[in-house]
C-alpha positions in Angstrom: 18.9 15.2 12.4 16.4 16.7 10.5 13.1 17.3 12.3 10.1 15.4 10.6 6.2 15.8 10.8 3.6 13.2 10.3 0.3 14.7 9.0 -2.6 12.1 8.8 -6.1 13.5 7.3 -8.5 10.7 8.4 -11.9 11.8 9.7 -11.7 8.5 11.7 -10.9 7.9 15.7 -9.8 4.4 14.7 -7.8 4.8 11.5 -6.4 2.6 9.4 -4.2 5.5 8.1 -3.1 6.7 11.5 -1.6 3.0 12.2 0.2 3.1 8.9 1.5 6.7 9.6 2.5 5.4 12.9 4.4 2.7 11.7 6.3 5.5 9.7 7.2 7.5 12.3 8.1 4.7 14.8 10.6 3.4 12.0 12.1 7.5 11.5 12.2 7.5 15.3 14.6 4.2 15.9 16.7 6.1 12.5 17.8 8.8 15.0 15.0 11.4 13.6 13.4 13.9 15.9 9.4 12.9 14.9 5.8 14.4 15.7 2.3 13.4 14.6 -0.4 15.8 13.8 -3.9 14.4 13.5 -5.9 17.1 11.4 -9.0 15.5 12.9 -8.3 16.4 16.7 -7.5 20.3 15.6 -10.5 22.7 16.1 -13.1 21.9 13.5 -14.8 25.6 13.4 -11.5 27.0 13.5 -10.2 25.2 10.7 -12.9 25.3 8.3 -13.2 29.2 8.9 -9.6 29.3 8.1 -8.9 30.9 11.2 -5.0 30.7 11.3 -4.4 33.1 14.1 -6.6 30.6 16.6 -3.7 28.7 18.9 -3.9 25.6 17.8 -4.1 26.2 14.2 -1.4 28.3 14.7 0.5 25.8 16.5 -0.3 23.1 13.6 0.8 25.5 10.7 4.0 26.5 12.7 5.0 22.5 13.2 4.5 22.3 9.6 6.9 25.3 8.6 9.5 24.1 11.4 9.8 20.7 9.8 12.4 19.7 7.1 10.3 16.5 6.2 6.8 15.9 6.0 4.8 12.4 5.9 1.2 13.3 4.5 -1.1 10.2 4.5 -4.7 10.3 4.0 -7.4 7.7 3.5 -9.0 7.1 0.1 -12.4 8.8 -0.2 -14.2 9.5 -3.6 -11.0 8.7 -5.6 -9.0 11.4 -3.6 -7.6 12.6 -0.2 -9.9 13.7 2.0 -11.6 17.0 2.5 -10.3 17.4 6.0 -6.7 17.1 4.8 -7.8 19.6 2.0 -9.0 21.9 4.3 -5.7 21.8 6.1 -3.5 22.1 2.9 -5.5 25.1 2.3 -4.3 27.0 5.3 -0.9 26.9 4.3 0.8 29.6 2.7 1.4 28.8 -1.1 4.9 28.2 -0.5 4.1 26.5 2.7 6.2 23.2 2.0 9.2 25.2 0.4 12.4 23.3 0.3 11.0 20.3 2.3 11.0 16.7 1.5 7.6 14.6 1.5 6.5 11.4 1.7 2.5 11.0 0.2 0.9 7.8 1.6 -2.8 6.8 1.1 -5.1 3.8 2.5 -8.0 2.5 0.9 -10.2 -0.8 0.2 -9.4 -1.4 -3.6 -5.9 -1.0 -5.7 -8.4 1.1 -7.8 -7.4 3.7 -6.1 -3.8 3.2 -6.2 -2.9 6.5 -8.5 -4.7 8.7 -6.0 -1.2 9.8 -4.9 0.1 10.8 -8.4 -3.1 12.1 -9.7 -4.4 13.9 -6.8 -2.3 14.5 -4.1 1.3 14.8 -5.7 0.1 17.8 -7.7 -1.2 19.6 -4.4 2.3 19.2 -2.7 4.3 20.5 -5.8 1.9 23.3 -6.1 2.6 24.3 -2.4 6.6 24.2 -3.2 7.6 20.4 -2.2 11.3 20.6 -2.7 11.1 16.7 -3.7 8.1 14.2 -3.2 9.3 10.9 -2.9 7.7 8.2 -4.4 4.8 7.4 -2.1 2.7 4.0 -1.2 -0.5 2.8 -1.1 -1.5 0.6 1.6 -4.6 -1.4 1.5 -7.3 -1.4 4.6 -7.4 -5.2 4.6 -2.7 -4.9 5.0 -3.8 -3.1 8.7 -4.5 -6.1 10.9 -6.6 -5.0 14.2 -6.9 -7.2 17.0 -6.4 -7.7 21.1 -2.8 -6.6 20.7 -1.3 -3.4 18.9 -2.4 -3.1 15.1 -0.1 -4.5 13.1 0.5 -4.2 9.1 0.8 -7.7 7.3 4.7 -8.5 6.5 4.2 -7.7 2.9 2.9 -4.4 3.4 5.3 -3.5 6.0 8.3 -4.5 4.0 7.2 -2.3 1.0 6.1 0.7 3.3 9.6 0.7 5.1 11.3 0.6 1.5 9.4 3.6 1.0 10.5 5.6 4.5 14.2 4.4 3.5 14.1 6.3 0.3 12.4 9.3 2.0 15.1 9.5 4.7 18.2 9.1 2.4 16.1 12.0 0.2 16.3 13.9 3.5 19.5 13.3 4.3 21.0 14.3 1.4 18.5 17.5 1.1 21.0 19.8 2.8 24.0 18.9 0.4 21.3 19.2 -2.6 20.3 22.6 -1.1 23.7 23.8 -0.8 24.8 22.4 -4.3 21.9 24.4 -6.0 23.1 27.3 -3.9 26.5 27.1 -5.0 25.7 26.6 -8.9 23.1 29.8 -8.6 25.9 32.0 -7.7 28.6 30.8 -9.7 29.6 33.0 -12.6 
């Protein structure tokens, strides 16, 4: 089964974005995928901002990206874009750091006014890093993440929409090896 890594770029310790990413990771894990979750906020800030790729925690995070077959990139929307924290991490990747990978972009925010952040801010960066396929992302309203005395939940309509995106991502990821073999055969056939 493919190896999946969820990367969250929220600076908040109580991030709704992390709740959404955890739902995605749980769904993919129940579908048999090997999953992990990397919260960029937990990386050493000085090493991240100074681009110290050789420092142990930064190196391990970059290796996890390199080893993943698929990525879930999740961010809150700040100032009509993804977070600077996520940008700092993506800047550490080599120019082809997402080469051959399938990516599911996710964003959370307080208003539907920011729904196009995925397409106009995040998707171009993921494509520039060489992602093989960036699936249809999802924007989840902050109000769709319910917090209470029990575990954090998503409102049913938001969860259903998110799971549709996750299922499309999983299908794209499962077809990736076949697509890669077909592309290789097409380029080597006279």
